[in-house]
C-alpha positions as CSV (number, residue, x, y, z in Angstrom):
1,M,0.0,0.0,0.0
2,A,2.9,2.3,-0.2
3,N,2.0,5.6,-1.8
4,T,-1.5,4.3,-2.4
5,K,-4.6,6.5,-1.8
6,L,-7.5,5.0,0.0
7,P,-10.7,4.5,-2.0
8,S,-13.4,7.0,-1.5
9,R,-15.5,4.7,0.6
10,L,-12.8,4.7,3.2
11,L,-13.0,8.5,3.4
12,D,-16.6,8.2,4.4
13,T,-17.1,9.6,7.9
14,S,-19.2,6.6,8.8
15,A,-17.7,3.7,10.9
16,V,-15.3,1.3,9.2
17,P,-16.1,-2.2,10.3
18,A,-12.6,-3.6,9.6
19,L,-9.3,-2.8,8.0
20,N,-7.0,-5.5,6.8
21,V,-3.6,-4.3,5.5
22,T,-1.1,-6.5,3.9
23,G,2.5,-5.2,4.0
24,D,3.8,-2.1,5.7
25,L,1.6,0.8,6.9
26,T,2.9,4.3,6.9
27,V,1.0,7.4,8.2
28,D,2.7,10.7,7.4
29,T,6.1,9.1,7.1
30,T,7.0,9.1,10.8
31,T,3.7,9.6,12.6
32,L,3.0,5.9,12.5
33,K,5.0,3.1,10.9
34,V,4.1,-0.6,10.8
35,D,7.1,-2.7,9.7
36,S,5.4,-5.9,8.6
37,S,8.7,-7.6,7.7
38,N,10.1,-7.3,11.3
39,N,6.7,-7.1,13.1
40,R,7.6,-3.7,14.5
41,V,5.5,-0.6,15.2
42,G,7.1,2.9,15.2
43,I,5.6,6.1,16.4
44,G,7.6,9.2,15.5
45,I,10.2,7.1,13.7
46,S,10.2,5.6,10.2
47,S,12.4,2.6,11.0
48,P,11.4,1.2,14.3
49,G,14.1,-0.9,16.0
50,F,12.0,-2.6,18.5
51,P,8.5,-4.2,18.5
52,L,7.3,-0.9,19.8
53,H,9.6,2.1,19.2
54,I,8.5,5.6,20.2
55,N,10.5,8.6,19.2
56,S,9.7,12.2,20.1
57,S,11.4,15.5,20.2
58,S,9.3,16.5,23.2
59,T,10.1,15.6,26.8
60,D,6.7,13.9,27.0
61,V,7.0,10.6,25.1
62,A,4.0,8.5,26.2
63,K,1.0,8.6,28.6
64,F,-1.1,5.8,30.0
65,Q,-4.3,7.1,31.4
66,T,-7.5,5.6,32.9
67,S,-10.7,7.3,33.9
68,G,-10.6,5.3,37.2
69,S,-8.5,5.9,40.3
70,Y,-6.0,3.1,39.5
71,T,-3.7,2.3,36.6
72,Y,-2.1,-1.0,36.0
73,T,0.6,-1.8,33.4
74,R,2.0,-5.4,33.1
75,F,5.4,-6.6,31.9
76,Q,5.7,-10.3,31.2
77,N,8.3,-12.8,30.1
78,S,8.1,-16.6,29.8
79,S,8.2,-17.1,33.5
80,K,7.4,-13.8,35.4
81,T,4.8,-11.1,35.3
82,W,5.6,-7.7,36.8
83,A,3.4,-4.6,36.8
84,L,3.6,-0.9,37.3
85,S,0.6,0.3,39.3
86,I,-0.5,3.9,40.1
87,G,-3.0,4.7,42.7
88,N,-2.3,6.8,45.7
89,D,1.3,5.5,45.4
90,F,3.5,4.3,42.6
91,S,4.4,0.6,42.9
92,I,6.3,-2.2,41.2
93,Y,4.3,-5.4,41.7
94,D,5.4,-9.1,41.4
95,E,2.3,-10.9,40.2
96,G,3.8,-14.3,40.5
97,A,4.6,-13.7,44.2
98,T,1.5,-11.5,44.7
99,A,3.8,-9.0,46.5
100,T,4.6,-5.3,46.1
101,R,8.4,-5.1,45.7
102,L,8.9,-1.3,45.6
103,T,6.6,1.7,46.4
104,V,7.0,5.5,46.1
105,D,4.3,6.9,48.4
106,S,2.6,10.2,48.1
107,S,5.0,11.8,50.6
108,G,8.0,10.9,48.4
109,N,9.2,8.0,50.6
110,L,10.8,5.0,48.9
111,L,9.7,1.7,50.4
112,I,11.5,-1.5,49.2
113,G,10.3,-4.9,50.4
114,T,7.5,-3.4,52.5
115,T,4.1,-1.9,52.1
116,G,3.9,-0.4,55.6
117,T,3.3,3.3,56.1
118,A,6.5,5.3,56.3
119,S,7.1,7.7,59.1
120,A,7.2,11.4,58.4
121,K,11.0,11.4,58.3
122,T,11.4,8.2,56.3
123,V,12.9,8.6,52.8
124,I,13.9,5.0,52.0
125,N,12.6,1.9,53.8
126,V,14.3,-1.4,52.8
127,N,12.9,-4.6,54.2
128,G,13.9,-8.1,53.5
129,A,14.0,-11.6,54.9
130,G,16.6,-13.4,52.7
131,T,20.0,-14.7,53.6
132,Q,21.8,-12.2,51.3
133,A,22.4,-8.5,51.7
134,V,19.3,-6.4,51.6
135,L,21.2,-3.4,50.2
136,L,24.5,-3.9,48.3
137,L,26.7,-1.0,47.2
138,N,29.6,-2.0,45.0
139,N,32.4,0.0,43.3
140,A,34.1,-2.0,40.5
141,H,36.9,0.6,40.1
142,G,40.2,-1.2,39.9
143,Y,42.4,-0.7,43.0
144,G,45.8,0.6,42.4
145,V,44.8,2.1,39.0
146,G,45.2,5.8,38.8
147,T,44.2,8.1,41.6
148,G,40.4,7.6,41.4
149,V,38.3,6.8,44.4
150,A,38.8,3.1,44.9
151,S,36.0,2.9,47.5
152,T,32.3,2.4,47.9
153,A,30.4,5.3,49.4
154,L,26.9,6.0,50.5
155,Q,26.5,9.8,50.2
156,F,23.9,12.1,51.6
157,A,22.8,15.3,49.7
158,R,21.6,18.3,51.5
159,D,20.7,20.7,48.7
160,V,20.6,20.1,45.0
161,S,20.8,23.8,44.2
162,P,22.9,25.4,47.0
163,T,22.9,29.2,47.3
164,N,25.4,29.4,50.2
165,G,28.4,28.0,48.4
166,Q,28.2,24.5,50.0
167,G,28.5,21.4,47.8
168,V,25.7,19.0,47.4
169,I,27.2,16.2,49.5
170,G,26.8,16.8,53.2
171,A,27.9,13.5,54.6
172,Q,29.0,10.0,53.5
173,I,29.8,6.5,54.6
174,H,32.5,4.8,52.6
175,S,34.9,1.8,52.8
176,G,38.5,2.2,51.6
177,N,40.0,5.4,50.3
178,E,41.5,6.8,47.1
179,F,44.9,5.3,47.9
180,E,43.5,1.7,48.5
181,T,46.0,-0.9,47.1
182,T,44.3,-4.1,48.1
183,S,41.1,-5.7,47.0
184,N,39.8,-5.7,50.7
185,P,39.3,-2.1,52.1
186,Q,40.5,-1.9,55.7
187,N,38.1,0.7,57.1
188,L,34.5,1.8,57.2
189,V,34.6,5.6,57.4
190,F,31.9,8.1,58.3
191,S,32.5,11.7,57.1
192,T,30.7,14.9,57.6
193,K,30.9,18.5,56.4
194,D,31.5,21.2,59.1
195,G,29.8,24.1,57.3
196,N,32.9,26.2,56.9
197,A,34.6,27.0,53.6
198,P,35.8,25.2,51.6
199,Y,33.0,22.8,52.7
200,N,35.0,19.6,52.3
201,L,34.0,16.4,53.9
202,T,36.0,15.6,57.1
203,E,36.3,12.1,58.6
204,S,34.3,12.0,61.9
205,M,34.4,8.2,62.8
206,R,35.7,4.9,61.5
207,I,35.6,1.2,62.2
208,D,39.1,-0.2,61.5
209,S,40.2,-3.7,60.6
210,S,40.9,-4.4,64.3
211,Q,37.2,-3.9,65.1
212,R,37.9,-0.6,66.9
213,V,35.6,2.3,66.6
214,L,37.5,5.5,66.3
215,I,35.7,8.8,66.8
216,G,37.3,12.0,65.8
217,I,40.7,10.2,65.1
218,T,42.2,8.0,62.4
219,A,44.7,6.2,64.6
220,A,43.8,4.4,67.8
221,N,44.7,5.7,71.3
222,G,47.0,8.6,72.3
223,V,45.5,11.4,70.2
224,D,42.4,13.5,70.6
225,G,39.4,11.3,70.1
226,I,37.6,8.2,71.3
227,T,38.6,4.6,70.7
228,L,36.1,1.7,71.4
229,N,38.4,-1.3,71.6
230,P,37.3,-4.9,71.0
231,G,39.3,-5.9,74.1
232,G,36.6,-4.4,76.3
233,Y,37.8,-0.9,77.0
234,I,37.1,2.7,75.9
235,Y,40.0,5.1,75.4
236,G,39.0,8.8,75.3
237,H,41.7,11.4,74.8
238,R,41.1,15.2,74.7
239,G,43.7,18.0,74.9
240,G,41.3,20.2,76.9
241,G,37.8,19.9,78.3
242,V,35.5,17.0,79.3
243,S,36.3,13.6,77.8
244,G,33.0,11.9,78.4
245,Y,29.4,12.4,79.5
246,F,27.0,9.9,81.2
247,D,23.5,11.3,81.4
248,R,20.5,9.8,83.3
249,S,17.8,12.2,82.1
250,T,14.9,11.5,84.5
251,S,14.8,9.4,87.6
252,D,17.5,9.2,90.3
253,G,19.6,6.1,90.5
254,D,22.7,4.3,89.2
255,V,24.4,5.6,86.1
256,L,27.5,3.3,85.9
257,E,27.8,-0.1,87.5
258,F,31.1,-1.9,88.1
259,R,31.5,-5.6,88.2
260,K,34.1,-8.2,89.0
261,A,33.6,-11.5,87.2
262,G,30.0,-10.6,86.6
263,V,29.3,-9.7,90.2
264,K,28.4,-6.2,91.1
265,T,31.0,-4.4,93.2
266,G,29.9,-0.8,93.1
267,T,28.1,2.0,91.3
268,L,28.2,5.6,90.3
269,G,24.9,7.4,90.4
270,V,22.9,10.5,90.8
271,Y,20.4,11.6,93.5
272,G,18.7,14.9,92.8
273,G,21.7,17.2,92.1
274,A,24.1,14.9,94.0
275,L,26.6,12.3,92.9
276,Y,27.2,9.2,94.9
277,I,29.8,6.4,94.8
278,S,28.4,3.2,96.3
279,H,29.4,-0.3,97.4
280,T,26.8,-2.7,98.7
281,A,27.9,-2.0,102.3
282,G,28.2,1.7,102.1
283,G,29.4,4.7,100.1
284,I,29.7,8.4,99.9
285,M,27.5,11.1,98.3
286,F,28.8,14.5,97.0
287,N,25.8,16.7,98.0
288,G,26.6,20.3,97.1
289,T,29.6,21.2,99.2
290,A,29.1,18.3,101.6
291,I,30.4,14.7,101.3
292,E,27.9,12.5,103.2
293,P,28.0,8.8,104.1
294,T,25.5,6.3,102.6
295,S,24.4,2.8,103.5
296,G,24.6,1.8,99.8
297,G,23.2,3.5,96.7
298,S,21.5,6.8,97.4
299,S,20.4,6.1,101.0
300,R,22.3,8.4,103.3
301,A,22.9,7.2,106.9
302,N,25.0,8.1,109.9
303,N,28.0,6.1,111.1
304,T,28.2,3.8,108.0
305,V,31.6,4.7,106.5
306,D,35.1,4.8,108.1
307,L,37.9,7.0,106.8
308,G,40.7,4.5,106.9
309,S,40.9,1.7,109.4
310,N,43.0,0.6,112.4
311,T,45.3,-1.3,109.9
312,Y,45.3,1.1,107.0
313,K,45.5,4.7,107.8
314,F,45.6,7.9,105.7
315,K,48.9,9.7,105.8
316,E,47.5,13.3,106.2
317,I,44.2,15.1,106.1
318,H,44.2,18.7,105.0
319,L,41.0,20.7,105.8
320,A,40.5,24.4,104.9
321,G,37.3,24.6,107.0
322,T,35.7,23.3,110.2
323,A,35.9,19.6,111.4
324,H,32.7,18.6,113.2
325,I,33.4,15.6,115.3
326,G,30.6,13.9,117.4
327,S,33.0,11.9,119.6
328,N,36.5,12.1,120.9
329,I,39.8,12.8,119.1
330,N,42.5,10.4,120.1
331,S,46.0,11.5,119.1
332,T,49.4,10.0,120.0
333,G,51.1,13.1,118.5
334,V,50.8,16.8,118.4
335,I,47.6,18.4,117.2
336,T,48.6,21.5,115.2
337,A,46.2,24.2,114.0
338,N,47.6,26.8,111.6
339,H,44.5,28.9,112.1
340,I,42.1,28.0,114.8
341,V,41.1,25.2,117.2
342,R,37.5,25.5,118.2
343,S,35.5,24.0,121.0
344,D,31.7,24.4,120.4
345,A,29.6,23.2,123.3
346,G,26.9,24.1,125.7
347,H,27.1,26.4,128.8
348,N,30.1,25.6,131.0
349,T,31.5,23.0,128.6
350,A,33.2,25.0,125.9
351,R,36.9,24.5,127.0
352,I,40.4,24.1,125.6
353,E,42.9,22.8,128.2
354,A,46.6,22.2,128.2
355,I,47.7,20.2,131.3
356,Y,50.8,18.8,132.9
357,D,50.3,16.4,135.8
358,D,53.0,13.8,135.3
359,Q,54.7,14.6,138.6
360,S,53.3,13.4,141.9
361,A,53.9,16.6,143.9
362,V,50.9,19.0,143.7
363,A,53.4,21.9,143.5
364,T,54.7,20.7,140.2
365,K,51.2,20.2,138.5
366,G,49.7,22.9,136.3
367,N,47.3,23.7,133.6
368,M,46.3,26.4,131.2
369,L,42.5,26.7,130.5
370,M,40.7,28.8,127.9
371,W,37.0,28.9,128.2
372,V,33.8,30.7,127.3
373,S,30.3,30.7,129.0
374,E,31.3,30.8,132.7
375,P,29.4,28.7,135.2
376,G,27.6,30.7,137.9
377,I,28.6,34.1,136.2
378,T,27.6,34.7,132.6
379,Y,27.0,33.0,129.3
380,D,28.8,35.2,127.0
381,A,32.1,36.1,128.7
382,G,35.3,34.0,128.6
383,G,38.9,33.9,129.8
384,I,42.2,32.2,130.0
385,G,44.4,31.4,132.9
386,T,46.6,28.9,134.8
387,N,45.7,26.6,137.6
388,I,42.0,27.0,136.7
389,H,39.5,24.3,137.6
390,S,38.4,22.4,134.4
391,S,34.8,23.5,135.1
392,G,35.9,27.2,135.4
393,H,37.3,29.7,137.9
394,Y,33.9,29.7,139.7
395,Y,35.1,26.3,141.1
396,G,38.4,27.6,142.4
397,R,41.8,26.2,141.6
398,K,42.7,23.2,139.5
399,Y,45.2,22.2,142.2
400,N,45.2,23.3,145.8
401,N,48.5,25.0,145.5
402,G,49.4,28.6,144.7
403,Y,46.8,30.8,143.0
404,A,44.3,30.5,140.2
405,T,45.4,33.4,138.0
406,F,43.4,34.4,134.9
407,M,42.0,37.1,132.6
408,R,38.3,37.5,132.0
409,F,37.1,39.0,128.7
410,E,33.6,40.6,129.1
411,K,31.6,40.8,125.9
412,Q,28.9,43.2,127.1
413,T,31.3,45.8,128.6
414,G,34.2,45.2,126.3
415,E,36.5,45.1,129.3
416,I,39.5,42.8,130.2
417,I,39.8,42.0,133.9
418,F,42.7,40.3,135.7
419,Y,41.8,38.1,138.7
420,N,43.3,35.6,141.1
421,N,41.8,33.3,143.7
422,Q,42.7,30.6,146.2
423,G,39.4,28.8,146.2
424,T,39.4,25.2,147.2
425,S,39.5,23.0,144.1
426,G,36.0,21.9,143.0
427,T,34.1,24.1,145.5
428,A,31.6,26.4,143.8
429,N,31.4,30.2,144.3
430,A,35.1,30.8,144.7
431,S,35.9,34.4,145.7
432,Q,37.7,36.3,142.9
433,T,40.2,39.1,143.7
434,E,40.4,41.7,141.0
435,M,43.9,42.8,140.2
436,M,43.5,45.2,137.1
437,R,40.9,46.2,134.6
438,I,41.3,47.4,131.0
439,R,38.3,49.5,130.1
440,Q,36.5,49.4,126.7
441,S,37.9,52.9,126.1
442,G,41.4,51.5,126.4
443,N,42.0,52.9,129.8
444,I,43.8,50.8,132.4
445,Q,42.2,50.9,135.8
446,L,43.6,49.5,139.1
447,P,41.5,48.8,142.1
448,A,41.6,51.2,145.1
449,N,45.0,51.5,146.8
450,M,46.7,49.7,144.0
451,G,49.1,51.3,141.6
452,V,52.0,50.9,139.2
453,G,55.3,50.3,140.9
454,F,58.6,51.8,139.7
455,G,61.7,49.8,140.8
456,S,60.4,49.2,144.4
457,T,57.3,47.9,146.2
458,A,57.4,50.9,148.6
459,A,54.5,53.3,148.6
460,G,56.7,56.1,147.4
461,S,57.5,54.2,144.2
462,L,53.9,53.4,143.4
463,L,51.9,55.5,140.9
464,D,48.3,55.0,142.1
465,D,46.3,57.9,140.6
466,Y,45.9,59.6,137.3
467,E,43.1,61.9,136.1
468,E,42.6,64.4,133.4
469,G,39.7,66.6,132.6
470,N,38.2,70.1,132.0
471,F,37.0,72.9,134.4
472,A,35.3,76.3,133.9
473,P,37.3,79.1,135.7
474,T,35.6,82.5,136.4
475,F,36.3,85.5,138.5
476,Y,34.4,85.7,141.8
477,A,34.7,87.8,145.0
478,A,32.9,88.6,148.2
479,G,30.2,91.1,147.4
480,G,30.3,93.6,144.5
481,T,29.1,93.2,140.9
482,A,30.9,90.5,138.8
483,P,32.0,91.2,135.3
484,G,29.3,90.6,132.6
485,S,29.1,87.4,130.5
486,Q,32.1,85.6,131.8
487,N,33.2,82.5,129.9
488,G,36.0,80.2,131.3
489,T,37.8,77.2,129.7
490,G,40.3,75.2,131.6
491,Q,42.1,71.8,131.5
492,Y,43.9,69.8,134.1
493,T,46.1,66.7,134.4
494,K,46.6,65.0,137.8
495,I,49.4,62.4,138.1
496,G,49.7,61.1,141.6
497,D,49.4,64.2,143.8
498,V,50.8,66.7,141.2
499,V,48.2,68.8,139.2
500,H,49.0,70.8,136.1
501,I,46.3,73.3,135.1
502,T,45.8,75.8,132.2
503,G,42.9,78.2,132.0
504,Q,41.4,81.3,130.3
505,I,38.6,83.7,131.2
506,T,36.8,86.1,128.9
507,W,34.1,88.7,129.7
508,A,32.0,91.3,128.0
509,S,31.9,94.1,130.6
510,G,33.7,95.1,133.7
511,G,32.8,94.6,137.4
512,S,32.7,96.7,140.5
513,G,33.3,96.5,144.2
514,G,33.7,93.3,146.2
515,S,36.8,91.9,147.9
516,N,39.3,89.1,147.5
517,L,39.1,88.5,143.7
518,R,39.8,84.8,143.1
519,I,39.5,81.9,140.6
520,S,38.3,78.3,141.4
521,I,40.6,75.3,140.5
522,P,39.7,71.5,140.4
523,F,41.6,70.3,143.5
524,N,42.6,71.5,147.0
525,L,46.2,72.5,147.6
526,I,48.2,70.8,150.3
527,S,48.6,72.6,153.6
528,D,52.4,73.2,153.4
529,A,52.9,74.7,150.0
530,R,51.7,77.9,148.4
531,A,53.1,77.8,144.9
532,G,52.5,80.6,142.5
533,M,50.7,80.4,139.1
534,S,52.0,81.9,135.9
535,I,50.0,84.6,134.1
536,G,49.8,84.4,130.4
537,L,47.9,87.0,128.4
538,N,46.3,89.8,130.5
539,S,44.2,92.2,128.5
540,G,41.6,93.8,130.8
541,V,42.7,93.2,134.5
542,S,44.3,96.3,136.0
543,Y,46.5,96.8,139.0
544,T,48.4,99.6,140.6
545,A,51.4,101.2,138.8
546,D,54.8,100.1,140.0
547,Y,53.2,96.9,141.4
548,Q,53.3,93.3,140.2
549,L,50.3,91.1,139.6
550,H,50.4,87.6,141.1
551,L,48.2,84.4,141.2
552,I,48.5,82.8,144.6
553,P,46.9,79.4,145.4
554,E,45.5,79.3,148.9
555,I,46.5,76.3,151.0
556,N,43.9,73.7,151.9
557,T,41.5,75.3,149.4
558,N,40.7,75.1,145.7
559,V,41.1,78.8,144.9
560,I,43.7,81.1,143.4
561,Y,43.7,84.8,144.7
562,L,44.7,87.7,142.4
563,V,47.0,90.0,144.5
564,E,49.4,92.8,143.8
565,T,52.7,93.6,145.5
566,H,55.0,96.7,145.4
567,Y,58.4,96.3,144.1
568,N,59.9,97.2,147.5
569,G,58.2,94.2,149.1
570,T,56.3,96.2,151.7
571,G,53.2,93.9,151.5
572,H,50.4,92.8,149.2
573,S,46.8,93.6,148.6
574,H,43.9,91.7,147.0
575,L,42.2,92.8,143.8
576,N,38.4,93.1,143.5
577,Y,35.8,93.2,140.7
578,S,36.7,96.8,140.0
579,N,40.0,95.7,138.6
580,V,38.3,93.7,135.9
581,K,37.8,96.5,133.2
582,S,35.9,96.9,130.0
583,T,39.1,97.7,128.2
584,G,41.5,95.8,126.0
585,S,40.6,92.3,124.6
586,K,39.0,91.3,128.0
587,I,41.1,88.1,128.2
588,F,43.0,86.7,131.1
589,S,44.9,83.4,130.8
590,F,47.0,81.4,133.3
591,S,48.7,78.1,134.0
592,G,50.6,76.4,136.8
593,I,51.5,73.3,138.8
594,F,50.5,72.5,142.5
595,H,50.3,69.6,144.9
596,T,47.2,68.1,146.3
597,R,46.2,65.3,148.6
598,D,42.8,64.9,146.9
């Protein structure tokens, strides 16, 4: 029928019941070609090379469509029938085994050997039950030939069109390497990309031919990284920082268990925010800043753990804080404290005592006692002394020989007091004799009739009085009118029976009349000395021309008279208020030394 026009009856638009063609059939050269010699049909090609040969310049070559919700296309040979099916998923179906071998579901997951629903994160699900490998990756590149990658790799792509400069491959698992020279690769290597330019893959972990797992390293042991050894041990090496973490995320309990020949010998665990180390008989817990004993596991209990033993002792214990001991301390050596030794007890029991009583004679025995909270006296005072009864100075001497001599430190008054007593040992309410007191102000005070001796115990060598203070001197007389608005300031120092005074009087207006003008002083003069005072600045007190002005203390009184004497020594006369004038600066100052028996 080549180049033959159809008869007019075939051009009729009515239905053609049948069309039998002998030889080839050609429609528009390449639209449809039936090659009767080779039993081939071509679409889009004039010389089909296959029983059905479709050729198209378009990307769309063929379409199989059904009006239903399911499309099924079979492929069959002499022994097997397979089918492509399209419903909600795209599947490859083995009709002979009545089994779906591969499915691409509507979420883009690839399921091989299973028809189960893939999880939201599943991309490929391979499932098999045979004795051979379920998934086999093989690289046939010849080893030792060129520098190509003589390895098999499973690579993971992150982005097929990167915009940040990273390559497509983000991680890979491979065996062998590009320098492999044997037919059996030695390592299984896991590599990742760190996200930094130039974005190369970097080895993160490998399983080597000795069945070791190496993390972060390429050689076992001794370099930064982790080695899981088949001999049963883990080797972690890090130049700085933590080398391992063990995390029990919820409940309290053991985190690590240690065994000997399969028998549990101890554990490491957590309890709240605490870490414990435990044996079946007991252990310790690190609870904040405290190390506490346990009866095993996380059960804390008193008196369950010893530090050392009678046979095996620690060499030294170094403590920076307080040692709280509920029983005695037994030492065959010296107890040394570089900072403080503390006795913390109840009333009348807080004591530290040093004692010597090896000799038989009581005169050779002695002790030093330091205490706080004194029996029979006060709760908050303390002291230190020698030959003090162990229960305190309230109970007399430690030994009935000599004196109990001690210092008391009073918290409430801030004073330090020196005492002694000869109370009978152990007898309460011993009488204490005060010897000296240091006041809170820093002053030293001796009891009455006691003083500071200088070279001798005689009364004349004893300084037994000291006083200093202020006084307010003013002019006064018998009768008359005193100067107006007097103001006096004065100071004195008394050492033993010697008094040194200085003073100054100011006034606003003069006086008149009166007799025996005088000034008061702090102490009475002795009866056998009438020493004179020195006059400093006088600007306002007048006296007779050619006379001299004197300040004369009166014996057995505490006054100084103001008198004048003629240069010829013919006598003296007392001044009065009229001599205090409203002239000059109206200032009168003086000073002097005198003796007193006060």
